[in-house]
gemmi code that builds the backbone of each chain (N, CA, C; Angstrom):
import gemmi

chains = {
    "A": [
        ("UNK", (16.408, -36.358, -32.099), (15.490, -35.217, -31.960), (15.744, -34.765, -34.155)),
        ("UNK", (14.253, -34.753, -34.264), (15.003, -34.606, -35.775), (14.794, -32.838, -36.096)),
        ("UNK", (15.485, -31.976, -36.222), (16.008, -30.940, -36.557), (17.015, -31.113, -38.011)),
        ("UNK", (16.196, -29.935, -39.221), (17.034, -29.593, -40.544), (17.570, -28.311, -40.067)),
        ("UNK", (18.455, -28.156, -40.815), (19.629, -27.147, -40.241), (20.329, -27.187, -41.859)),
        ("UNK", (20.678, -25.695, -42.144), (20.598, -25.813, -43.466), (21.678, -23.945, -43.836)),
        ("UNK", (22.771, -24.010, -44.024), (23.559, -22.752, -44.481), (23.846, -22.558, -45.531)),
        ("UNK", (23.794, -21.350, -45.958), (23.739, -21.114, -47.228), (24.282, -19.587, -47.163)),
        ("UNK", (24.738, -18.505, -48.522), (24.507, -17.414, -48.987), (23.961, -17.417, -49.848)),
        ("UNK", (23.272, -16.095, -49.748), (21.992, -15.276, -50.924), (22.634, -14.360, -50.896)),
        ("UNK", (23.821, -13.789, -51.911), (24.454, -12.529, -51.781), (24.835, -11.892, -50.710)),
        ("UNK", (24.963, -11.195, -49.830), (26.229, -10.834, -48.475), (24.592, -11.558, -47.776)),
        ("UNK", (23.749, -12.143, -47.669), (22.601, -12.623, -46.026), (23.674, -13.939, -45.941)),
        ("UNK", (23.578, -13.917, -44.475), (23.855, -15.579, -44.586), (22.601, -16.673, -44.047)),
        ("UNK", (22.677, -17.868, -44.360), (20.978, -17.639, -44.658), (20.623, -19.092, -43.850)),
        ("UNK", (20.404, -19.442, -42.202), (19.742, -20.418, -41.950), (18.178, -20.890, -41.971)),
        ("UNK", (18.021, -22.445, -42.590), (17.338, -22.559, -42.396), (17.147, -23.603, -41.684)),
        ("UNK", (16.166, -23.711, -40.737), (15.480, -24.122, -39.941), (14.290, -25.391, -40.441)),
        ("UNK", (14.366, -26.901, -40.401), (13.160, -27.057, -40.059), (12.578, -28.032, -38.755)),
        ("UNK", (11.950, -28.529, -38.238), (11.591, -29.782, -37.217), (11.772, -29.515, -35.826)),
        ("UNK", (12.551, -29.452, -34.866), (11.791, -29.542, -33.738), (13.022, -29.150, -33.028)),
        ("UNK", (13.650, -27.958, -32.175), (14.500, -27.151, -31.937), (14.522, -26.759, -30.317)),
        ("UNK", (14.552, -28.581, -29.797), (14.868, -28.840, -28.117), (16.341, -28.247, -28.144)),
        ("UNK", (16.706, -28.846, -26.489), (18.370, -28.516, -26.146), (19.147, -29.445, -26.613)),
        ("UNK", (18.451, -30.183, -27.239), (19.463, -31.625, -28.093), (19.357, -31.539, -29.152)),
        ("UNK", (18.511, -30.650, -29.839), (19.648, -29.903, -30.993), (19.347, -28.715, -31.381)),
        ("UNK", (19.836, -27.746, -29.795), (20.561, -26.664, -30.078), (22.090, -26.273, -30.973)),
        ("UNK", (22.649, -27.690, -30.171), (23.989, -27.377, -30.473), (24.541, -27.173, -32.002)),
        ("UNK", (23.618, -27.931, -32.838), (23.074, -28.299, -34.335), (22.604, -26.502, -35.021)),
        ("UNK", (22.147, -25.640, -34.240), (21.797, -24.230, -34.515), (23.115, -24.115, -34.372)),
        ("UNK", (23.616, -23.632, -33.082), (24.831, -23.298, -32.774), (25.558, -23.280, -34.333)),
        ("UNK", (25.941, -24.455, -34.621), (27.685, -24.656, -35.124), (26.811, -24.217, -36.563)),
        ("UNK", (25.804, -23.851, -36.740), (25.740, -23.276, -38.157), (25.669, -21.562, -37.924)),
        ("UNK", (25.145, -21.418, -36.908), (26.092, -19.942, -36.699), (26.684, -19.769, -37.358)),
        ("UNK", (27.768, -20.612, -36.365), (29.233, -20.269, -36.823), (29.635, -20.115, -37.831)),
        ("UNK", (28.986, -21.557, -38.034), (29.759, -21.815, -39.894), (29.463, -20.465, -40.869)),
        ("UNK", (28.413, -19.591, -39.864), (27.959, -18.943, -41.004), (29.219, -17.485, -41.240)),
        ("UNK", (29.317, -16.766, -39.811), (30.601, -15.948, -39.736), (31.528, -16.236, -39.920)),
        ("UNK", (32.049, -17.868, -39.610), (33.180, -18.034, -39.619), (33.457, -18.077, -41.906)),
        ("UNK", (33.094, -17.968, -42.267), (32.564, -18.506, -43.540), (33.403, -17.561, -43.972)),
        ("UNK", (33.796, -17.801, -45.163), (34.404, -16.787, -46.678), (34.346, -15.100, -46.785)),
        ("UNK", (32.468, -15.789, -46.658), (31.848, -13.945, -46.983), (31.500, -13.459, -46.006)),
        ("UNK", (32.132, -11.874, -45.860), (31.440, -11.027, -45.124), (29.974, -10.787, -45.002)),
        ("UNK", (28.980, -11.291, -43.906), (27.828, -11.376, -44.377), (27.150, -10.153, -43.598)),
        ("UNK", (26.246, -9.674, -44.346), (25.698, -7.919, -44.650), (23.824, -8.327, -43.147)),
        ("UNK", (23.114, -9.904, -43.603), (22.599, -9.910, -42.655), (22.980, -11.210, -42.039)),
        ("UNK", (22.666, -11.533, -40.955), (21.737, -13.399, -40.625), (20.295, -13.480, -40.581)),
        ("UNK", (19.807, -13.724, -41.921), (18.267, -14.675, -41.813), (18.557, -15.870, -41.817)),
        ("UNK", (17.213, -16.263, -40.728), (16.515, -17.465, -40.511), (15.418, -17.830, -40.855)),
        ("UNK", (15.213, -19.079, -41.363), (13.817, -18.897, -42.466), (13.358, -20.407, -41.334)),
        ("UNK", (12.209, -19.542, -40.939), (11.606, -20.776, -39.821), (10.142, -21.368, -40.041)),
        ("UNK", (10.028, -20.923, -41.702), (8.843, -21.436, -41.470), (8.359, -22.704, -41.326)),
        ("UNK", (9.724, -23.783, -41.727), (9.255, -25.170, -41.163), (9.138, -25.616, -40.007)),
        ("UNK", (9.913, -24.696, -38.904), (10.228, -24.836, -37.874), (9.140, -25.039, -36.783)),
        ("UNK", (8.475, -25.803, -36.257), (7.135, -26.588, -35.233), (7.712, -26.318, -33.872)),
        ("UNK", (8.211, -26.187, -33.590), (9.160, -25.904, -32.286), (10.449, -25.400, -31.248)),
        ("UNK", (9.906, -24.673, -30.484), (12.420, -24.055, -30.310), (11.584, -23.600, -28.498)),
        ("UNK", (12.826, -24.588, -27.957), (12.246, -24.272, -26.632), (13.796, -23.114, -26.067)),
        ("UNK", (13.960, -23.207, -25.158), (14.706, -21.701, -24.400), (15.842, -22.063, -24.679)),
        ("UNK", (16.477, -23.018, -25.198), (17.965, -23.413, -25.221), (17.963, -22.617, -27.094)),
        ("UNK", (16.600, -22.872, -27.341), (17.023, -21.908, -29.297), (17.519, -20.000, -28.740)),
        ("UNK", (16.483, -20.073, -27.932), (16.640, -18.282, -27.792), (18.250, -17.779, -27.277)),
        ("UNK", (18.572, -19.126, -26.638), (19.787, -18.693, -26.449), (20.756, -19.313, -27.728)),
        ("UNK", (20.881, -19.314, -28.387), (21.374, -19.537, -29.622), (21.760, -18.314, -30.580)),
        ("UNK", (20.148, -17.910, -30.572), (19.837, -16.298, -31.085), (20.821, -15.229, -30.582)),
        ("UNK", (20.846, -15.690, -28.826), (21.772, -14.646, -28.082), (23.109, -14.815, -28.986)),
        ("UNK", (23.624, -16.138, -28.675), (25.494, -16.117, -29.251), (25.105, -15.358, -30.162)),
        ("UNK", (23.584, -15.499, -31.629), (23.874, -15.153, -32.927), (24.261, -13.900, -32.867)),
        ("UNK", (23.747, -12.597, -31.696), (23.505, -11.898, -31.550), (24.853, -11.117, -31.261)),
        ("UNK", (25.583, -11.725, -30.487), (26.751, -11.484, -30.028), (27.738, -11.813, -31.303)),
        ("UNK", (28.386, -12.889, -32.376), (28.497, -13.004, -33.133), (28.550, -11.754, -34.387)),
        ("UNK", (27.023, -11.529, -34.725), (26.802, -10.521, -35.619), (27.272, -8.712, -35.210)),
        ("UNK", (27.482, -9.016, -33.855), (27.769, -7.831, -33.399), (26.831, -6.475, -34.107)),
        ("UNK", (26.552, -5.507, -33.564), (26.148, -3.978, -33.703), (25.484, -3.632, -35.222)),
        ("UNK", (25.944, -3.776, -36.283), (25.862, -3.549, -37.473), (25.265, -4.614, -38.535)),
        ("UNK", (25.576, -5.993, -37.812), (24.280, -6.890, -38.918), (22.953, -7.684, -38.284)),
        ("UNK", (21.961, -6.964, -38.897), (20.520, -7.334, -38.270), (20.499, -8.888, -38.817)),
        ("UNK", (19.993, -9.035, -37.388), (18.891, -10.754, -37.496), (17.802, -10.449, -37.579)),
        ("UNK", (17.330, -11.690, -38.832), (16.216, -10.961, -39.298), (15.338, -13.555, -39.250)),
        ("UNK", (14.449, -12.861, -38.288), (13.325, -14.349, -38.357), (12.120, -14.376, -39.487)),
        ("UNK", (12.579, -15.408, -40.367), (11.401, -15.129, -40.972), (10.549, -16.445, -41.236)),
        ("UNK", (9.064, -15.739, -40.982), (7.960, -16.487, -40.908), (7.949, -17.276, -39.603)),
        ("UNK", (8.259, -16.820, -38.754), (7.880, -17.911, -37.115), (6.907, -18.377, -37.292)),
        ("UNK", (6.297, -19.415, -36.998), (4.938, -20.296, -36.891), (4.470, -19.930, -35.446)),
        ("UNK", (2.776, -20.042, -34.776), (2.690, -19.227, -34.386), (2.800, -19.122, -33.297)),
        ("UNK", (3.199, -20.678, -32.376), (3.772, -20.643, -31.124), (5.355, -20.232, -30.895)),
        ("UNK", (6.251, -20.907, -31.871), (7.462, -20.313, -31.657), (7.697, -18.607, -31.582)),
        ("UNK", (6.363, -18.313, -32.370), (6.502, -16.489, -32.394), (6.125, -16.078, -31.075)),
        ("UNK", (5.077, -17.115, -30.531), (4.659, -16.519, -29.058), (6.038, -16.718, -27.959)),
        ("UNK", (7.186, -17.438, -27.908), (7.970, -17.620, -27.202), (8.696, -16.076, -27.500)),
        ("UNK", (8.940, -15.735, -28.889), (9.572, -14.869, -28.731), (9.569, -13.281, -28.373)),
        ("UNK", (8.451, -13.129, -28.995), (7.261, -12.418, -27.839), (7.580, -11.852, -26.624)),
        ("UNK", (6.965, -13.236, -25.842), (7.002, -13.079, -24.156), (8.505, -13.437, -23.741)),
        ("UNK", (9.345, -13.196, -24.545), (10.705, -13.436, -23.855), (10.925, -11.906, -24.005)),
        ("UNK", (10.497, -11.061, -25.173), (11.453, -9.816, -25.487), (12.346, -9.456, -27.160)),
        ("UNK", (12.257, -10.880, -27.254), (13.577, -10.948, -28.204), (13.140, -9.983, -29.650)),
        ("UNK", (11.517, -9.741, -29.840), (11.271, -9.228, -31.368), (11.735, -7.541, -31.150)),
        ("UNK", (12.159, -7.139, -29.821), (12.998, -5.443, -29.622), (14.385, -6.050, -30.206)),
        ("UNK", (15.129, -7.188, -30.697), (16.210, -7.096, -31.394), (17.077, -8.093, -31.917)),
        ("UNK", (15.649, -8.237, -32.967), (15.490, -9.302, -34.107), (14.768, -8.246, -34.577)),
        ("UNK", (14.746, -8.424, -36.348), (13.164, -8.363, -37.319), (12.403, -9.172, -37.282)),
        ("UNK", (11.748, -9.365, -37.587), (10.876, -10.683, -37.824), (9.401, -10.409, -39.251)),
        ("UNK", (9.808, -10.954, -40.191), (9.232, -10.758, -41.549), (8.744, -11.890, -42.060)),
        ("UNK", (7.133, -11.600, -42.988), (6.575, -12.851, -42.837), (6.907, -13.315, -44.125)),
        ("UNK", (8.139, -12.624, -45.383), (8.274, -13.387, -46.275), (9.994, -13.324, -46.084)),
        ("UNK", (10.758, -13.796, -47.169), (12.104, -13.518, -47.263), (12.341, -12.739, -48.522)),
        ("UNK", (12.708, -11.381, -48.454), (12.733, -10.378, -49.231), (14.489, -10.734, -49.931)),
    ],
    "B": [
        ("UNK", (-3.690, -42.426, -19.531), (-2.244, -43.120, -19.955), (-1.577, -43.822, -19.369)),
        ("UNK", (-0.455, -44.647, -20.065), (1.058, -45.908, -19.389), (1.915, -44.055, -19.134)),
        ("UNK", (2.191, -44.187, -17.558), (3.186, -43.303, -17.676), (3.999, -44.160, -18.309)),
        ("UNK", (5.572, -42.688, -18.476), (6.736, -43.296, -19.327), (7.671, -43.158, -18.590)),
        ("UNK", (8.539, -44.335, -18.636), (9.750, -44.103, -17.719), (11.353, -44.210, -18.325)),
        ("UNK", (12.247, -43.109, -18.679), (13.158, -42.808, -19.507), (14.231, -42.809, -19.050)),
        ("UNK", (15.960, -42.889, -19.191), (17.018, -42.606, -18.753), (16.995, -41.303, -18.933)),
        ("UNK", (17.023, -40.950, -18.140), (17.352, -39.017, -17.817), (18.655, -38.400, -18.895)),
        ("UNK", (17.862, -38.854, -20.272), (19.252, -37.599, -21.109), (18.368, -37.141, -22.058)),
        ("UNK", (19.132, -36.278, -22.767), (18.509, -35.505, -23.611), (17.877, -36.252, -24.781)),
        ("UNK", (18.101, -37.300, -25.168), (16.866, -37.919, -26.317), (15.907, -38.402, -25.169)),
        ("UNK", (15.606, -38.260, -24.032), (14.490, -38.452, -23.600), (13.246, -37.333, -24.186)),
        ("UNK", (13.991, -36.031, -24.465), (13.256, -35.426, -24.882), (11.534, -35.801, -25.217)),
        ("UNK", (11.926, -36.041, -26.342), (11.521, -36.573, -28.122), (10.060, -37.488, -27.503)),
        ("UNK", (10.469, -38.468, -26.806), (8.736, -39.032, -26.109), (8.593, -38.593, -25.517)),
        ("UNK", (9.537, -37.486, -24.354), (8.469, -36.626, -23.659), (7.455, -35.930, -24.162)),
        ("UNK", (8.182, -34.880, -25.670), (7.053, -34.257, -26.075), (5.886, -34.965, -26.703)),
        ("UNK", (6.314, -35.796, -26.952), (5.140, -36.869, -28.101), (3.810, -37.263, -26.618)),
        ("UNK", (4.157, -37.919, -25.632), (3.476, -37.820, -25.035), (2.646, -37.036, -24.432)),
        ("UNK", (3.192, -35.755, -23.813), (2.545, -34.544, -23.175), (1.349, -33.744, -24.362)),
        ("UNK", (1.753, -34.393, -25.912), (1.045, -33.869, -27.129), (-0.174, -34.874, -27.202)),
        ("UNK", (-0.109, -35.758, -27.429), (-1.271, -36.297, -27.297), (-2.054, -36.794, -26.152)),
        ("UNK", (-1.831, -36.583, -24.790), (-2.282, -36.606, -23.393), (-3.408, -35.157, -23.768)),
        ("UNK", (-2.736, -34.233, -24.348), (-2.656, -32.689, -24.676), (-3.867, -32.610, -25.732)),
        ("UNK", (-3.857, -33.319, -26.181), (-4.775, -33.776, -27.341), (-5.906, -34.996, -26.391)),
        ("UNK", (-5.801, -35.707, -25.813), (-6.519, -36.245, -25.168), (-7.913, -34.976, -24.574)),
        ("UNK", (-7.107, -34.104, -24.120), (-7.354, -33.748, -23.058), (-8.559, -32.547, -23.932)),
        ("UNK", (-8.527, -32.211, -24.842), (-9.180, -31.319, -26.082), (-8.397, -30.277, -25.559)),
        ("UNK", (-7.260, -29.868, -25.141), (-6.775, -28.825, -25.106), (-6.361, -27.829, -26.718)),
        ("UNK", (-5.954, -26.695, -26.785), (-6.612, -25.972, -28.174), (-4.862, -25.650, -27.990)),
        ("UNK", (-4.119, -25.659, -29.765), (-3.069, -25.819, -29.749), (-2.240, -25.216, -29.288)),
        ("UNK", (-2.341, -24.335, -28.853), (-1.608, -23.056, -28.461), (-1.302, -23.659, -26.787)),
        ("UNK", (-2.565, -23.849, -26.269), (-2.464, -24.503, -24.718), (-1.602, -25.217, -24.817)),
        ("UNK", (-1.270, -26.603, -25.799), (-0.745, -27.705, -26.188), (0.532, -27.452, -25.899)),
        ("UNK", (1.309, -26.289, -27.126), (2.843, -25.613, -26.814), (3.244, -25.266, -25.968)),
        ("UNK", (2.354, -24.982, -25.393), (2.787, -23.564, -24.226), (3.125, -25.378, -22.553)),
        ("UNK", (2.120, -26.211, -22.801), (2.981, -26.922, -21.715), (3.862, -28.066, -22.689)),
        ("UNK", (4.108, -28.619, -23.290), (4.602, -29.189, -23.939), (5.865, -27.972, -23.882)),
        ("UNK", (6.405, -26.978, -24.076), (7.359, -26.348, -23.926), (7.720, -26.438, -22.815)),
        ("UNK", (6.749, -25.956, -21.481), (7.076, -26.333, -19.515), (7.549, -27.263, -19.755)),
        ("UNK", (6.718, -28.131, -20.358), (7.275, -30.045, -19.636), (8.637, -30.337, -20.738)),
        ("UNK", (8.829, -29.460, -21.334), (9.931, -29.882, -21.882), (11.514, -29.011, -21.374)),
        ("UNK", (11.354, -27.988, -20.887), (11.943, -26.947, -20.542), (12.546, -27.498, -19.014)),
        ("UNK", (11.597, -27.984, -17.879), (11.839, -28.471, -16.943), (12.789, -29.512, -16.524)),
        ("UNK", (12.314, -30.651, -17.865), (12.992, -32.882, -18.275), (14.312, -31.924, -19.039)),
        ("UNK", (14.445, -30.740, -20.014), (15.467, -30.242, -19.786), (16.817, -29.850, -18.427)),
        ("UNK", (16.334, -29.211, -17.656), (16.678, -28.829, -16.886), (17.330, -29.826, -15.630)),
        ("UNK", (16.316, -30.670, -16.066), (16.158, -32.031, -14.434), (17.403, -33.105, -15.197)),
        ("UNK", (17.876, -32.993, -16.247), (18.349, -34.017, -17.152), (20.062, -33.581, -17.006)),
        ("UNK", (20.405, -31.913, -17.814), (21.741, -31.261, -17.097), (22.030, -31.091, -16.340)),
        ("UNK", (21.092, -30.244, -15.526), (21.943, -30.009, -13.887), (21.100, -30.865, -12.680)),
        ("UNK", (20.082, -32.004, -12.904), (19.817, -32.468, -11.564), (20.383, -33.733, -12.137)),
        ("UNK", (21.267, -34.501, -13.307), (21.839, -35.354, -13.572), (23.349, -35.304, -14.425)),
        ("UNK", (23.574, -35.233, -14.924), (24.595, -34.944, -15.421), (25.438, -33.716, -14.988)),
        ("UNK", (25.498, -32.505, -14.589), (26.514, -31.857, -13.932), (26.794, -32.450, -12.677)),
        ("UNK", (26.002, -33.139, -12.056), (26.742, -33.801, -10.856), (27.234, -35.536, -10.985)),
        ("UNK", (27.326, -35.167, -12.291), (27.730, -36.795, -12.742), (27.058, -37.585, -12.554)),
        ("UNK", (25.455, -37.644, -12.545), (24.577, -38.818, -11.992), (24.159, -39.486, -12.859)),
        ("UNK", (23.462, -40.781, -13.594), (22.720, -41.193, -14.199), (21.374, -41.709, -13.431)),
        ("UNK", (20.110, -41.644, -13.751), (19.055, -42.264, -13.348), (17.617, -41.827, -14.267)),
        ("UNK", (16.966, -42.416, -14.011), (15.289, -42.211, -14.480), (14.804, -40.893, -14.665)),
        ("UNK", (13.951, -40.659, -15.490), (12.572, -40.012, -15.578), (11.580, -40.543, -15.149)),
        ("UNK", (10.439, -40.301, -14.972), (8.877, -40.731, -14.965), (7.887, -39.776, -15.171)),
        ("UNK", (7.297, -39.818, -16.597), (5.780, -38.877, -16.652), (4.903, -39.525, -16.933)),
        ("UNK", (4.132, -38.491, -15.894), (2.334, -39.194, -15.532), (1.251, -37.868, -16.234)),
        ("UNK", (0.625, -38.386, -17.128), (-0.358, -37.976, -17.194), (-1.694, -37.979, -16.471)),
        ("UNK", (-2.468, -37.528, -16.030), (-4.084, -37.370, -14.893), (-4.668, -36.321, -15.609)),
        ("UNK", (-6.177, -37.006, -16.097), (-7.168, -35.550, -16.255), (-8.496, -36.217, -15.437)),
        ("UNK", (-8.578, -35.184, -15.238), (-10.618, -34.416, -14.702), (-11.435, -33.913, -16.095)),
        ("UNK", (-12.196, -33.864, -15.262), (-13.530, -32.828, -16.014), (-12.355, -31.513, -16.077)),
        ("UNK", (-12.308, -31.005, -14.949), (-11.635, -29.373, -14.983), (-10.140, -28.973, -15.692)),
        ("UNK", (-9.225, -30.363, -15.400), (-7.488, -30.256, -15.995), (-7.502, -31.216, -16.118)),
        ("UNK", (-5.866, -31.387, -16.803), (-4.783, -32.142, -16.840), (-4.036, -31.968, -16.392)),
        ("UNK", (-3.013, -32.559, -15.985), (-2.219, -32.216, -15.274), (-0.954, -33.571, -15.676)),
        ("UNK", (0.141, -33.114, -15.827), (1.651, -33.824, -16.497), (2.530, -33.518, -15.032)),
        ("UNK", (2.950, -34.787, -14.702), (3.640, -35.079, -13.856), (5.250, -35.507, -13.886)),
        ("UNK", (6.360, -34.668, -13.413), (7.905, -35.282, -13.773), (8.215, -35.905, -12.871)),
        ("UNK", (8.881, -36.819, -12.620), (9.762, -37.246, -11.058), (11.244, -37.705, -11.774)),
        ("UNK", (11.424, -37.217, -10.727), (13.122, -38.085, -10.708), (13.502, -37.875, -9.706)),
        ("UNK", (14.575, -38.631, -9.420), (15.417, -38.910, -8.290), (16.871, -38.820, -8.556)),
        ("UNK", (16.696, -37.199, -9.259), (18.533, -36.659, -8.925), (18.860, -35.692, -7.368)),
        ("UNK", (19.663, -34.897, -8.029), (20.220, -34.264, -7.021), (18.887, -32.917, -6.401)),
        ("UNK", (18.081, -33.065, -5.430), (17.397, -31.531, -4.610), (17.327, -30.484, -5.723)),
        ("UNK", (16.330, -30.348, -6.537), (16.203, -29.266, -7.833), (14.855, -28.513, -7.833)),
        ("UNK", (15.264, -26.963, -6.795), (13.497, -26.840, -6.437), (13.545, -25.044, -7.912)),
        ("UNK", (12.667, -25.457, -8.791), (13.076, -24.165, -9.863), (12.363, -22.808, -8.973)),
        ("UNK", (11.818, -22.808, -7.729), (11.350, -21.687, -7.125), (12.423, -21.184, -6.471)),
        ("UNK", (13.092, -21.951, -5.957), (15.155, -21.176, -5.704), (15.777, -20.895, -6.760)),
        ("UNK", (15.249, -20.783, -8.077), (16.214, -19.707, -9.383), (15.193, -18.975, -9.721)),
        ("UNK", (16.325, -17.932, -10.293), (15.129, -16.767, -10.370), (15.114, -16.791, -11.582)),
        ("UNK", (13.435, -16.670, -12.228), (13.474, -16.213, -13.637), (13.773, -15.222, -13.482)),
        ("UNK", (14.138, -14.297, -15.141), (14.074, -13.232, -15.975), (13.037, -12.350, -15.240)),
        ("UNK", (13.399, -11.226, -14.989), (12.658, -10.259, -15.027), (12.014, -9.847, -16.046)),
        ("UNK", (10.981, -8.408, -16.102), (10.064, -8.438, -16.855), (11.234, -7.190, -17.256)),
        ("UNK", (11.561, -6.450, -16.458), (13.016, -5.268, -16.784), (13.974, -6.051, -17.985)),
        ("UNK", (14.618, -7.392, -17.031), (15.640, -7.870, -17.842), (15.341, -8.608, -19.697)),
        ("UNK", (14.195, -9.021, -19.851), (12.709, -8.879, -20.338), (13.286, -7.594, -22.214)),
        ("UNK", (13.055, -6.843, -21.364), (13.037, -5.298, -22.174), (14.804, -4.734, -22.926)),
        ("UNK", (15.580, -5.415, -22.203), (16.918, -5.367, -22.353), (17.420, -6.246, -23.779)),
        ("UNK", (18.174, -5.349, -24.839), (19.038, -6.129, -25.763), (19.409, -7.271, -25.604)),
        ("UNK", (19.524, -8.125, -26.686), (20.072, -9.115, -26.500), (21.583, -9.864, -25.775)),
        ("UNK", (22.313, -8.731, -26.024), (22.782, -8.333, -25.962), (23.769, -8.516, -24.524)),
        ("UNK", (23.031, -7.774, -23.545), (23.112, -7.469, -22.373), (22.097, -8.407, -21.453)),
        ("UNK", (21.662, -9.399, -22.085), (20.797, -10.352, -21.948), (22.090, -11.469, -20.589)),
        ("UNK", (20.861, -12.000, -19.126), (21.681, -12.700, -18.657), (21.505, -13.832, -19.003)),
        ("UNK", (22.710, -14.931, -19.493), (21.915, -16.043, -19.893), (20.735, -17.066, -20.014)),
        ("UNK", (20.879, -18.025, -18.507), (19.832, -18.416, -17.561), (18.387, -17.916, -17.203)),
        ("UNK", (17.081, -18.740, -16.664), (16.265, -18.104, -16.602), (15.374, -18.034, -17.915)),
        ("UNK", (15.319, -18.795, -19.244), (14.302, -17.709, -19.273), (13.285, -19.599, -19.411)),
        ("UNK", (14.573, -20.360, -19.536), (12.951, -21.504, -19.803), (11.997, -21.805, -18.254)),
        ("UNK", (12.417, -21.616, -17.567), (11.324, -21.035, -16.301), (10.326, -20.030, -16.677)),
        ("UNK", (10.950, -18.823, -16.832), (9.794, -17.863, -16.895), (8.626, -17.983, -17.843)),
        ("UNK", (9.712, -19.203, -19.320), (8.407, -19.790, -19.921), (7.549, -20.258, -19.056)),
        ("UNK", (8.205, -21.640, -18.384), (7.227, -22.325, -17.566), (6.498, -22.225, -17.373)),
        ("UNK", (6.650, -21.464, -16.293), (5.531, -20.197, -15.122), (4.185, -19.387, -16.043)),
        ("UNK", (5.013, -19.069, -17.175), (4.204, -17.967, -17.688), (3.154, -18.615, -18.594)),
        ("UNK", (3.372, -20.473, -19.330), (3.106, -21.449, -19.823), (1.726, -21.861, -19.419)),
        ("UNK", (1.971, -21.711, -18.101), (1.047, -23.120, -17.898), (-0.317, -22.624, -16.698)),
        ("UNK", (-0.998, -23.715, -16.392), (-2.234, -22.331, -15.760), (-1.363, -22.458, -14.053)),
        ("UNK", (-0.830, -23.932, -13.600), (-0.695, -23.778, -12.470), (0.780, -24.992, -12.757)),
        ("UNK", (2.276, -23.821, -11.697), (2.944, -25.089, -11.806), (3.787, -25.462, -10.233)),
        ("UNK", (3.950, -26.846, -9.939), (4.112, -26.880, -8.367), (5.681, -27.799, -9.126)),
        ("UNK", (5.961, -27.616, -7.530), (7.327, -28.777, -7.089), (7.595, -29.024, -6.235)),
        ("UNK", (7.686, -30.262, -5.741), (8.161, -30.804, -4.638), (9.084, -32.003, -4.334)),
        ("UNK", (9.143, -31.613, -3.060), (10.636, -32.610, -2.849), (10.013, -33.878, -2.064)),
        ("UNK", (10.000, -34.944, -2.249), (9.440, -36.490, -2.043), (10.471, -37.457, -1.057)),
        ("UNK", (10.726, -37.589, -0.075), (11.775, -38.590, 0.546), (12.593, -38.652, -0.921)),
        ("UNK", (13.265, -38.850, -1.535), (14.384, -39.104, -2.949), (13.663, -38.504, -3.879)),
        ("UNK", (12.656, -38.218, -3.779), (12.196, -37.449, -5.376), (11.801, -35.838, -5.853)),
        ("UNK", (12.219, -35.685, -6.765), (11.334, -34.314, -7.346), (10.734, -34.109, -8.026)),
        ("UNK", (9.190, -33.238, -7.968), (8.112, -34.018, -8.071), (7.782, -32.537, -8.668)),
        ("UNK", (7.364, -32.412, -10.363), (7.355, -30.800, -10.826), (5.908, -31.341, -11.564)),
        ("UNK", (4.763, -30.694, -11.327), (3.568, -31.177, -11.775), (3.266, -29.689, -12.551)),
        ("UNK", (2.756, -29.521, -13.807), (1.933, -28.578, -14.532), (1.112, -28.956, -14.815)),
        ("UNK", (-0.298, -28.639, -14.555), (-1.450, -27.795, -14.570), (-2.348, -27.071, -15.758)),
        ("UNK", (-2.924, -28.083, -16.416), (-3.478, -27.094, -17.404), (-5.373, -27.480, -17.756)),
        ("UNK", (-5.755, -26.053, -17.599), (-7.108, -25.968, -17.326), (-7.554, -26.451, -18.641)),
        ("UNK", (-8.865, -27.689, -18.749), (-8.867, -28.264, -19.966), (-10.586, -26.779, -20.237)),
        ("UNK", (-10.780, -26.914, -21.706), (-11.476, -25.805, -22.277), (-12.873, -26.228, -21.975)),
        ("UNK", (-13.604, -25.734, -21.477), (-15.382, -26.260, -20.931), (-16.190, -26.610, -21.961)),
        ("UNK", (-16.829, -27.783, -21.946), (-17.643, -28.333, -22.817), (-18.278, -27.085, -22.944)),
        ("UNK", (-19.286, -26.748, -24.481), (-19.886, -26.138, -25.243), (-19.671, -24.379, -24.726)),
        ("UNK", (-19.042, -24.398, -25.052), (-17.738, -23.210, -24.561), (-17.839, -23.042, -26.200)),
        ("UNK", (-17.970, -21.093, -26.121), (-17.911, -20.972, -28.132), (-16.690, -20.926, -28.081)),
        ("UNK", (-16.788, -21.144, -29.339), (-15.277, -21.443, -30.110), (-14.128, -20.225, -30.145)),
        ("UNK", (-15.570, -19.152, -30.178), (-14.483, -17.720, -30.650), (-14.666, -16.999, -29.540)),
        ("UNK", (-13.722, -16.244, -28.979), (-14.466, -15.796, -27.556), (-14.449, -14.633, -28.174)),
    ],
}
model = gemmi.Model(1)
for chain_id, residues in chains.items():
    chain = gemmi.Chain(chain_id)
    for i, (resn, *xyz) in enumerate(residues, 1):
        res = gemmi.Residue()
        res.name, res.seqid = resn, gemmi.SeqId(i, " ")
        for name, pos in zip(("N", "CA", "C"), xyz):
            atom = gemmi.Atom()
            atom.name, atom.element = name, gemmi.Element(name[0])
            atom.pos, atom.b_iso = gemmi.Position(*pos), 0.0
            res.add_atom(atom)
        chain.add_residue(res)
    model.add_chain(chain)
structure = gemmi.Structure()
structure.add_model(model)
structure.setup_entities()
């Protein structure tokens, strides 16, 4: 399954860029990117996930977000940027939008 | 469409998704409906591979069928893993969906998305086969594009 995962720091933001298809076979790559962000040298102020090129996300992706929330702790917000229609619908149907911030663009 | 027959591993998810999206296109489903159907089938196929086969130390195949008539498109998944009835699992409750992520139970989201996503979802055990069926109603001919 083709998923593209990139990890970087932009200031104190830990930024993960996702592209392609996030199904159960691709979720471990996303999870390991989350670990990379929080185990890295910088103290992360926000976890930002750029989703504009993510075409599909299964519940395995939602579980990775729960994992991210646990890693981030209460003081570090999770920002999802530009999720596509289907991905956004899944996030809203499952109530995840109450626990993350959804932005149209990365500021 | 010719049915698919694949070894039941996570590598099967990709071709299953292609198959479902192609069937959805042939049935004229809208983009959103096609996405939901693909999601539903993907979630249950994932459960079959991981809970039905791998956790039991079993190997086997998974079959995917597409059947279309004027009214609807039905995708059927068949496997010969242990009996695994999705209706005996608990999907997450509305109450749990309102909870912050850190207080959530980890399971049940896939089943919830499956049940919510398709027009009809059914399971039956026939002889040694698990059969999961996903039905989507097709848009009516001549229906207005915008509601």
